N, CA, C and O atoms as CSV, one atom per row, in Angstrom:
chain,resi,resn,atom,element,x,y,z
A,1,GLY,N,N,12.055,14.547,-2.262
A,1,GLY,CA,C,11.345,13.387,-2.142
A,1,GLY,C,C,11.511,12.711,-0.708
A,1,GLY,O,O,12.158,13.162,0.237
A,2,VAL,N,N,10.797,11.552,-0.757
A,2,VAL,CA,C,11.011,10.715,0.487
A,2,VAL,C,C,11.671,9.376,0.000
A,2,VAL,O,O,11.294,8.707,-0.962
A,3,GLU,N,N,12.631,9.130,0.760
A,3,GLU,CA,C,13.331,7.683,0.534
A,3,GLU,C,C,12.672,6.647,0.981
A,3,GLU,O,O,12.755,6.497,2.200
A,4,VAL,N,N,11.954,5.768,0.325
A,4,VAL,CA,C,11.189,4.728,0.798
A,4,VAL,C,C,12.091,3.543,1.304
A,4,VAL,O,O,13.120,3.277,0.683
A,5,PRO,N,N,11.716,2.805,2.452
A,5,PRO,CA,C,12.650,1.964,3.100
A,5,PRO,C,C,12.578,0.648,2.231
A,5,PRO,O,O,11.640,0.340,1.495
A,6,SER,N,N,13.658,-0.027,2.432
A,6,SER,CA,C,13.813,-1.151,1.644
A,6,SER,C,C,13.042,-2.394,2.271
A,6,SER,O,O,12.985,-2.515,3.494
A,7,LEU,N,N,12.512,-3.219,1.503
A,7,LEU,CA,C,11.620,-4.290,2.037
A,7,LEU,C,C,12.018,-5.578,1.284
A,7,LEU,O,O,12.394,-5.580,0.112
A,8,PRO,N,N,11.904,-6.648,2.047
A,8,PRO,CA,C,12.465,-7.837,0.960
A,8,PRO,C,C,11.362,-8.290,0.123
A,8,PRO,O,O,10.185,-7.997,0.332
A,9,ALA,N,N,11.755,-8.962,-0.761
A,9,ALA,CA,C,10.949,-9.247,-1.953
A,9,ALA,C,C,10.082,-10.413,-1.719
A,9,ALA,O,O,9.022,-10.536,-2.334
A,10,ILE,N,N,10.519,-11.334,-0.795
A,10,ILE,CA,C,9.663,-12.530,-0.621
A,10,ILE,C,C,9.502,-12.605,0.991
A,10,ILE,O,O,10.461,-12.497,1.755
A,11,ASP,N,N,8.256,-12.790,1.378
A,11,ASP,CA,C,7.911,-12.869,2.929
A,11,ASP,C,C,7.298,-14.379,2.972
A,11,ASP,O,O,6.276,-14.766,2.405
A,12,ASN,N,N,8.096,-15.054,3.707
A,12,ASN,CA,C,7.671,-16.610,3.766
A,12,ASN,C,C,6.727,-17.054,4.911
A,12,ASN,O,O,6.132,-18.128,4.825
A,13,SER,N,N,6.588,-16.271,5.939
A,13,SER,CA,C,6.042,-16.547,7.079
A,13,SER,C,C,5.059,-15.307,7.450
A,13,SER,O,O,5.344,-14.168,7.077
A,14,TRP,N,N,3.733,-15.624,8.304
A,14,TRP,CA,C,3.134,-14.755,8.793
A,14,TRP,C,C,3.896,-13.678,9.655
A,14,TRP,O,O,3.561,-12.493,9.655
A,15,ALA,N,N,4.840,-14.131,10.316
A,15,ALA,CA,C,5.628,-13.315,11.169
A,15,ALA,C,C,6.332,-12.273,10.186
A,15,ALA,O,O,6.257,-11.060,10.383
A,16,GLU,N,N,6.901,-12.736,9.302
A,16,GLU,CA,C,7.698,-11.837,8.280
A,16,GLU,C,C,6.707,-10.803,7.579
A,16,GLU,O,O,7.022,-9.621,7.447
A,17,MET,N,N,5.507,-11.313,7.144
A,17,MET,CA,C,4.467,-10.386,6.593
A,17,MET,C,C,4.066,-9.396,7.509
A,17,MET,O,O,4.006,-8.205,7.204
A,18,LYS,N,N,3.742,-9.919,8.811
A,18,LYS,CA,C,3.334,-8.946,9.895
A,18,LYS,C,C,4.320,-7.703,10.118
A,18,LYS,O,O,3.994,-6.523,10.249
A,19,ALA,N,N,5.816,-8.348,10.128
A,19,ALA,CA,C,6.773,-7.335,10.315
A,19,ALA,C,C,6.897,-6.399,9.120
A,19,ALA,O,O,7.164,-5.207,9.277
A,20,ARG,N,N,6.709,-6.926,7.980
A,20,ARG,CA,C,6.645,-5.800,6.830
A,20,ARG,C,C,5.620,-4.955,6.959
A,20,ARG,O,O,5.787,-3.792,6.591
A,21,ILE,N,N,4.450,-5.338,7.467
A,21,ILE,CA,C,3.167,-4.372,7.557
A,21,ILE,C,C,3.624,-3.393,8.626
A,21,ILE,O,O,3.637,-2.177,8.434
A,22,ASP,N,N,4.025,-4.017,9.844
A,22,ASP,CA,C,4.501,-2.736,11.004
A,22,ASP,C,C,5.384,-1.973,10.485
A,22,ASP,O,O,5.302,-0.771,10.737
A,23,LYS,N,N,6.496,-2.479,9.597
A,23,LYS,CA,C,7.531,-1.581,9.143
A,23,LYS,C,C,6.985,-0.479,8.177
A,23,LYS,O,O,7.433,0.666,8.235
A,24,THR,N,N,6.113,-0.804,7.380
A,24,THR,CA,C,5.452,0.077,6.677
A,24,THR,C,C,4.585,1.037,7.365
A,24,THR,O,O,4.677,2.217,7.028
A,25,ILE,N,N,3.863,0.743,8.164
A,25,ILE,CA,C,2.942,1.486,8.734
A,25,ILE,C,C,3.840,2.596,9.728
A,25,ILE,O,O,3.436,3.730,9.985
A,26,ASP,N,N,5.055,2.054,10.190
A,26,ASP,CA,C,5.960,3.030,11.028
A,26,ASP,C,C,6.443,4.012,10.073
A,26,ASP,O,O,6.569,5.185,10.425
A,27,PHE,N,N,6.735,3.618,8.843
A,27,PHE,CA,C,7.312,4.666,7.831
A,27,PHE,C,C,6.257,5.636,7.537
A,27,PHE,O,O,6.524,6.833,7.431
A,28,LEU,N,N,5.002,5.151,7.392
A,28,LEU,CA,C,3.748,6.197,7.006
A,28,LEU,C,C,3.539,7.152,8.062
A,28,LEU,O,O,3.428,8.359,7.850
A,29,LYS,N,N,3.478,6.539,9.359
A,29,LYS,CA,C,3.321,7.488,10.559
A,29,LYS,C,C,4.464,8.369,10.558
A,29,LYS,O,O,4.214,9.464,11.063
A,30,GLY,N,N,5.525,8.231,10.184
A,30,GLY,CA,C,6.709,9.218,10.343
A,30,GLY,C,C,6.818,10.289,9.258
A,30,GLY,O,O,7.717,11.126,9.349
A,31,LEU,N,N,5.910,10.316,8.183
A,31,LEU,CA,C,5.804,11.191,7.185
A,31,LEU,C,C,5.187,12.555,7.621
A,31,LEU,O,O,4.137,12.632,8.259
A,32,LYS,N,N,5.895,13.573,7.238
A,32,LYS,CA,C,5.253,14.755,7.658
A,32,LYS,C,C,4.625,15.563,6.347
A,32,LYS,O,O,5.115,15.435,5.225
A,33,ALA,N,N,3.485,16.405,6.627
A,33,ALA,CA,C,3.040,17.011,5.434
A,33,ALA,C,C,3.767,17.700,4.615
A,33,ALA,O,O,3.507,17.689,3.412
A,34,ASP,N,N,4.937,18.510,5.190
A,34,ASP,CA,C,5.800,19.198,4.245
A,34,ASP,C,C,6.620,18.158,3.560
A,34,ASP,O,O,7.292,18.620,2.638
A,35,GLN,N,N,6.744,16.886,3.762
A,35,GLN,CA,C,7.515,16.133,2.785
A,35,GLN,C,C,6.709,15.874,1.574
A,35,GLN,O,O,7.334,15.428,0.612
A,36,LEU,N,N,5.475,16.064,1.441
A,36,LEU,CA,C,4.620,15.621,0.302
A,36,LEU,C,C,3.928,16.887,-0.304
A,36,LEU,O,O,3.775,17.010,-1.520
A,37,ASP,N,N,3.572,17.697,0.483
A,37,ASP,CA,C,3.001,18.883,-0.068
A,37,ASP,C,C,3.812,19.704,-1.302
A,37,ASP,O,O,4.957,20.132,-1.163
A,38,GLY,N,N,3.097,19.830,-2.402
A,38,GLY,CA,C,3.530,20.485,-3.469
A,38,GLY,C,C,4.539,19.701,-4.297
A,38,GLY,O,O,5.441,20.255,-4.926
A,39,ARG,N,N,4.310,18.161,-4.259
A,39,ARG,CA,C,5.100,17.507,-4.921
A,39,ARG,C,C,4.402,16.662,-6.020
A,39,ARG,O,O,4.897,15.712,-6.626
A,40,GLU,N,N,3.291,17.129,-6.147
A,40,GLU,CA,C,2.368,16.476,-7.156
A,40,GLU,C,C,2.886,16.045,-8.473
A,40,GLU,O,O,2.585,14.988,-9.028
A,41,ASP,N,N,3.820,17.094,-9.001
A,41,ASP,CA,C,4.309,16.848,-10.431
A,41,ASP,C,C,5.673,16.119,-10.324
A,41,ASP,O,O,6.218,15.685,-11.339
A,42,GLN,N,N,6.267,15.974,-8.992
A,42,GLN,CA,C,7.321,15.164,-9.002
A,42,GLN,C,C,7.463,13.949,-9.907
A,42,GLN,O,O,6.386,13.504,-10.303
A,43,GLN,N,N,8.557,13.316,-10.320
A,43,GLN,CA,C,8.616,12.290,-11.223
A,43,GLN,C,C,8.759,10.964,-10.275
A,43,GLN,O,O,9.647,10.963,-9.422
A,44,VAL,N,N,8.035,10.018,-10.394
A,44,VAL,CA,C,8.160,8.680,-9.604
A,44,VAL,C,C,8.531,7.592,-10.673
A,44,VAL,O,O,7.940,7.511,-11.750
A,45,THR,N,N,9.409,6.882,-10.348
A,45,THR,CA,C,9.822,5.739,-11.163
A,45,THR,C,C,9.629,4.501,-10.405
A,45,THR,O,O,10.024,4.401,-9.243
A,46,ILE,N,N,9.022,3.541,-11.037
A,46,ILE,CA,C,8.920,2.141,-10.313
A,46,ILE,C,C,9.204,1.230,-11.393
A,46,ILE,O,O,9.230,1.619,-12.560
A,47,THR,N,N,9.460,-0.203,-10.991
A,47,THR,CA,C,9.635,-1.157,-11.877
A,47,THR,C,C,8.431,-2.147,-11.846
A,47,THR,O,O,8.059,-2.800,-10.871
A,48,ALA,N,N,7.881,-2.133,-13.126
A,48,ALA,CA,C,6.649,-3.179,-13.161
A,48,ALA,C,C,6.782,-4.182,-14.367
A,48,ALA,O,O,6.990,-3.803,-15.520
A,49,GLY,N,N,6.667,-5.252,-14.063
A,49,GLY,CA,C,7.018,-6.202,-15.076
A,49,GLY,C,C,8.316,-6.288,-15.710
A,49,GLY,O,O,8.479,-6.636,-16.880
A,50,GLY,N,N,9.324,-5.928,-14.825
A,50,GLY,CA,C,10.693,-5.793,-15.291
A,50,GLY,C,C,11.185,-4.743,-15.917
A,50,GLY,O,O,12.367,-4.664,-16.253
A,51,GLN,N,N,10.169,-3.698,-16.159
A,51,GLN,CA,C,10.454,-2.364,-16.775
A,51,GLN,C,C,10.318,-1.264,-15.994
A,51,GLN,O,O,9.564,-1.236,-15.021
A,52,PRO,N,N,11.042,-0.289,-16.374
A,52,PRO,CA,C,10.961,1.012,-15.571
A,52,PRO,C,C,9.495,1.641,-15.985
A,52,PRO,O,O,9.052,1.486,-17.123
A,53,ARG,N,N,8.910,2.233,-15.151
A,53,ARG,CA,C,7.720,2.883,-15.443
A,53,ARG,C,C,7.636,4.360,-14.862
A,53,ARG,O,O,7.635,4.405,-13.632
A,54,ASN,N,N,7.569,5.499,-15.489
A,54,ASN,CA,C,7.576,6.904,-14.920
A,54,ASN,C,C,6.169,7.311,-14.854
A,54,ASN,O,O,5.374,7.107,-15.772
A,55,PHE,N,N,5.852,7.942,-13.653
A,55,PHE,CA,C,4.733,8.656,-13.344
A,55,PHE,C,C,4.925,10.024,-12.826
A,55,PHE,O,O,5.924,10.272,-12.150
A,56,ARG,N,N,3.955,11.025,-13.116
A,56,ARG,CA,C,3.927,12.009,-12.210
A,56,ARG,C,C,3.442,11.527,-10.700
A,56,ARG,O,O,2.736,10.523,-10.619
A,57,ALA,N,N,3.756,12.119,-9.721
A,57,ALA,CA,C,3.608,11.689,-8.373
A,57,ALA,C,C,2.142,11.497,-8.355
A,57,ALA,O,O,1.767,10.338,-8.181
A,58,GLN,N,N,1.228,12.426,-8.503
A,58,GLN,CA,C,-0.261,12.411,-8.309
A,58,GLN,C,C,-0.770,11.167,-9.160
A,58,GLN,O,O,-1.596,10.368,-8.718
A,59,ASN,N,N,-0.274,11.093,-10.253
A,59,ASN,CA,C,-0.891,10.150,-11.185
A,59,ASN,C,C,-0.464,8.686,-10.447
A,59,ASN,O,O,-1.315,7.811,-10.287
A,60,TYR,N,N,0.723,8.536,-10.082
A,60,TYR,CA,C,1.083,7.268,-9.366
A,60,TYR,C,C,0.267,6.886,-8.356
A,60,TYR,O,O,-0.127,5.723,-8.265
A,61,LEU,N,N,-0.125,7.999,-7.346
A,61,LEU,CA,C,-0.868,7.690,-6.547
A,61,LEU,C,C,-2.370,7.411,-6.729
A,61,LEU,O,O,-2.924,6.496,-6.120
A,62,TYR,N,N,-2.976,8.176,-7.534
A,62,TYR,CA,C,-4.373,7.899,-8.026
A,62,TYR,C,C,-4.714,6.847,-8.891
A,62,TYR,O,O,-5.813,6.296,-8.833
A,63,HIS,N,N,-3.755,6.509,-9.763
A,63,HIS,CA,C,-3.864,5.560,-10.834
A,63,HIS,C,C,-3.155,4.286,-10.874
A,63,HIS,O,O,-3.378,3.464,-11.763
A,64,PHE,N,N,-2.102,4.047,-9.711
A,64,PHE,CA,C,-1.506,2.957,-9.585
A,64,PHE,C,C,-1.448,2.478,-8.131
A,64,PHE,O,O,-1.821,1.324,-7.919
A,65,ALA,N,N,-1.070,3.145,-7.215
A,65,ALA,CA,C,-0.727,2.949,-5.819
A,65,ALA,C,C,-2.142,2.594,-5.302
A,65,ALA,O,O,-2.385,1.470,-4.863
A,66,MET,N,N,-3.051,3.557,-5.363
A,66,MET,CA,C,-4.408,3.260,-4.690
A,66,MET,C,C,-5.153,2.128,-5.159
A,66,MET,O,O,-5.566,1.252,-4.399
A,67,PRO,N,N,-5.366,2.136,-6.650
A,67,PRO,CA,C,-5.940,0.906,-7.206
A,67,PRO,C,C,-5.381,-0.379,-6.660
A,67,PRO,O,O,-6.091,-1.293,-6.240
A,68,ASN,N,N,-3.949,-0.399,-6.693
A,68,ASN,CA,C,-3.459,-1.702,-6.306
A,68,ASN,C,C,-3.758,-2.067,-4.929
A,68,ASN,O,O,-4.092,-3.191,-4.552
A,69,PHE,N,N,-3.608,-1.005,-4.191
A,69,PHE,CA,C,-3.776,-1.365,-2.586
A,69,PHE,C,C,-5.317,-1.843,-2.416
A,69,PHE,O,O,-5.606,-2.785,-1.678
A,70,TYR,N,N,-6.310,-1.096,-3.179
A,70,TYR,CA,C,-7.711,-1.771,-2.981
A,70,TYR,C,C,-7.795,-3.081,-3.618
A,70,TYR,O,O,-8.362,-4.015,-3.051
A,71,PHE,N,N,-7.245,-3.198,-4.801
A,71,PHE,CA,C,-7.362,-4.434,-5.537
A,71,PHE,C,C,-6.875,-5.699,-4.472
A,71,PHE,O,O,-7.613,-6.650,-4.215
A,72,HIS,N,N,-5.693,-5.551,-3.985
A,72,HIS,CA,C,-5.166,-6.545,-3.078
A,72,HIS,C,C,-5.782,-6.688,-1.740
A,72,HIS,O,O,-5.919,-7.767,-1.165
A,73,THR,N,N,-6.118,-5.625,-1.314
A,73,THR,CA,C,-7.148,-5.713,0.043
A,73,THR,C,C,-8.231,-6.519,-0.136
A,73,THR,O,O,-8.426,-7.430,0.670
A,74,THR,N,N,-9.214,-6.282,-1.358
A,74,THR,CA,C,-10.305,-6.952,-1.813
A,74,THR,C,C,-10.176,-8.474,-2.000
A,74,THR,O,O,-10.964,-9.335,-1.607
A,75,THR,N,N,-8.908,-8.650,-2.747
A,75,THR,CA,C,-8.532,-9.885,-2.743
A,75,THR,C,C,-8.376,-10.886,-1.728
A,75,THR,O,O,-8.829,-12.031,-1.711
A,76,ALA,N,N,-7.600,-10.230,-0.806
A,76,ALA,CA,C,-7.228,-10.938,0.396
A,76,ALA,C,C,-8.522,-11.293,1.303
A,76,ALA,O,O,-8.788,-12.366,1.846
A,77,TYR,N,N,-9.233,-10.105,1.307
A,77,TYR,CA,C,-10.586,-10.336,1.919
A,77,TYR,C,C,-11.513,-11.395,1.425
A,77,TYR,O,O,-12.164,-12.082,2.211
A,78,ASN,N,N,-11.586,-11.547,-0.011
A,78,ASN,CA,C,-12.324,-12.557,-0.644
A,78,ASN,C,C,-11.824,-13.819,-0.371
A,78,ASN,O,O,-12.638,-14.732,-0.236
A,79,ILE,N,N,-10.647,-14.041,-0.264
A,79,ILE,CA,C,-9.979,-15.327,-0.059
A,79,ILE,C,C,-10.252,-15.810,1.280
A,79,ILE,O,O,-10.578,-16.991,1.408
A,80,LEU,N,N,-10.159,-15.030,2.334
A,80,LEU,CA,C,-10.350,-15.234,3.769
A,80,LEU,C,C,-11.784,-15.633,3.785
A,80,LEU,O,O,-12.072,-16.671,4.381
A,81,ARG,N,N,-12.666,-14.978,3.237
A,81,ARG,CA,C,-14.087,-15.138,3.297
A,81,ARG,C,C,-14.430,-16.618,2.536
A,81,ARG,O,O,-15.348,-17.339,2.929
A,82,SER,N,N,-13.667,-16.917,1.535
A,82,SER,CA,C,-13.944,-18.211,0.769
A,82,SER,C,C,-13.426,-19.460,1.657
A,82,SER,O,O,-13.806,-20.613,1.452
A,83,LEU,N,N,-12.453,-19.062,2.732
A,83,LEU,CA,C,-11.933,-20.254,3.242
A,83,LEU,C,C,-12.607,-20.178,4.652
A,83,LEU,O,O,-12.046,-20.730,5.599
A,84,GLY,N,N,-13.898,-19.455,4.841
A,84,GLY,CA,C,-14.728,-19.649,5.958
A,84,GLY,C,C,-14.470,-18.824,7.038
A,84,GLY,O,O,-15.127,-18.947,8.071
A,85,VAL,N,N,-13.470,-17.882,6.910
A,85,VAL,CA,C,-13.401,-16.895,7.855
A,85,VAL,C,C,-14.437,-15.824,8.050
A,85,VAL,O,O,-14.816,-15.131,7.106
A,86,GLU,N,N,-14.854,-15.700,9.167
A,86,GLU,CA,C,-16.260,-14.858,9.454
A,86,GLU,C,C,-15.843,-13.527,9.514
A,86,GLU,O,O,-15.547,-12.957,10.564
A,87,ILE,N,N,-15.812,-12.978,8.301
A,87,ILE,CA,C,-15.591,-11.216,8.215
A,87,ILE,C,C,-16.503,-10.823,7.519
A,87,ILE,O,O,-16.915,-11.616,6.672
A,88,GLY,N,N,-17.063,-9.652,7.604
A,88,GLY,CA,C,-18.057,-8.968,6.799
A,88,GLY,C,C,-17.694,-7.658,6.288
A,88,GLY,O,O,-16.537,-7.245,6.371
A,89,LYS,N,N,-18.682,-6.956,5.735
A,89,LYS,CA,C,-18.243,-5.645,5.197
A,89,LYS,C,C,-17.647,-4.593,6.053
A,89,LYS,O,O,-16.738,-3.844,5.695
A,90,ARG,N,N,-18.310,-4.592,7.376
A,90,ARG,CA,C,-17.674,-3.659,8.360
A,90,ARG,C,C,-16.118,-3.976,8.667
A,90,ARG,O,O,-15.360,-3.029,8.884
A,91,ASP,N,N,-15.639,-5.310,8.688
A,91,ASP,CA,C,-14.282,-5.657,8.782
A,91,ASP,C,C,-13.580,-5.001,7.598
A,91,ASP,O,O,-12.513,-4.408,7.754
A,92,PHE,N,N,-14.142,-5.102,6.496
A,92,PHE,CA,C,-13.453,-4.390,5.234
A,92,PHE,C,C,-13.195,-2.852,5.433
A,92,PHE,O,O,-12.087,-2.314,5.440
A,93,MET,N,N,-14.341,-2.278,5.584
A,93,MET,CA,C,-14.567,-0.819,5.632
A,93,MET,C,C,-13.889,-0.147,6.937
A,93,MET,O,O,-13.404,0.984,6.930
A,94,GLY,N,N,-13.923,-0.982,8.024
A,94,GLY,CA,C,-13.452,-0.273,9.283
A,94,GLY,C,C,-14.576,0.631,9.737
A,94,GLY,O,O,-15.586,0.774,9.047
A,95,PRO,N,N,-14.398,1.254,10.920
A,95,PRO,CA,C,-15.353,2.112,11.482
A,95,PRO,C,C,-15.791,3.345,10.653
A,95,PRO,O,O,-14.989,3.932,9.925
A,96,MET,N,N,-17.041,3.710,10.778
A,96,MET,CA,C,-17.484,5.006,9.988
A,96,MET,C,C,-17.202,6.205,10.802
A,96,MET,O,O,-17.539,6.300,11.982
A,97,PRO,N,N,-16.581,7.106,10.148
A,97,PRO,CA,C,-16.580,8.506,11.013
A,97,PRO,C,C,-17.712,9.146,11.028
A,97,PRO,O,O,-18.470,8.990,10.070
A,98,SER,N,N,-18.066,9.962,12.055
A,98,SER,CA,C,-19.363,10.647,12.034
A,98,SER,C,C,-19.129,11.961,11.607
A,98,SER,O,O,-20.066,12.752,11.503
């Protein structure tokens, strides 16, 4: 498996949140395909609601990690729009590949 970097539980400032995002992006960019290929059935354990939760790696990705990512991205996007930030669908979706 891949050892996930430790991140602080609480980020109090924009600078801390930006640093956390940058650290996460650097980690993801450093992953190699052979670190992930063939590990669909590997056991993944997370803590949710104070309780350990076990998943097959593929189920964790498709049924927990990705839905949570899109839920929180959409929520942040909607909060920003409700506060008057002028962002649109293209800002959410990013550039469309051809």
